N, C-alpha and C positions, 0 to 999 in steps of 0.2 A: 868388693861387692859391685862396684860400678862396672867393672869389666865383664862380670858375669851377666849383669843386667843387659848390657849392650850386646853381648853375644846371644843371649836367650831371645831378645826381642828384635834382633837384627837392626840396630839403630846406627850402624856404621860409626860407632864411637861417640854418639850424642848421648849425653846424660841430662835428663830434664831437671829443671829447678826443683820441682816437688820431690824428686828422688834425693837430691843433695840435702834439701832442707829436712828430710826425714831422719837424718843422722844427727846424733849429738854433736854440736859444733861443726855441722856439715859445711857451712859456707867458709868457715875458717880453714878447714881441711882442704876444701876445693881451692881456696886462695893459695895455699902452700903448694898444691900441684901446679897451679899456674906459674908461681914463682920458680918452681923447679923445671918449668918448660915441658911438663908432661901433658897439661891441659891448657885449653884456651877458653875464655869466656865468650859465649855467643848470646844472641838476644833472648832465647828461651831456655838457656841452661849452660852446659859446659860441653867441651869437645875434646876427646883424646886426640893429641897430636900424633901423626904418623900411624893412625889406626890400621890402615890397609897394608902397612909394612909388616905388621905382626899378627894380624887377625884377618880372617876371611870377611869380605864385604857381603852385604845383603845379596848383591847380584851374583857373586860367586856361590853362595850357599844355595840360592834358588836354582842356579844352573846345575849344581851338583845333585840337588834333589830331583830335578827333572830327568837328568841322565839316569839316576838310580831307578826312578819309576819306569823309565823306558826299558832298562835292563830287566827289571822284575816282571814287567808285562811280557817281554820276549821269552823269559824263562817259563812263565806260567803257560804261555801258548805252546811251547815245546812239550811241557809236561802233559798238557791236555790231549796231545796227539797220541800219546801212549807208545808202547814198543812196537 
């Protein structure tokens, strides 16, 4: 669930405290992830370690979206010229 949250909201692997606390035994589960060296504790929540090794970062997603918008605009311009 935390990975999906981070991907959907482009948090670069940051999981806020309120999100962890919303799960039953959330802090205990987060502690186990820290012990397993998958997460680290930060001031305002938790952080996936090595996030950018396995997931796209906010910067990468925004760059890809901008490139896709540019491609779509170019395609639309070509289509509007007609045959």
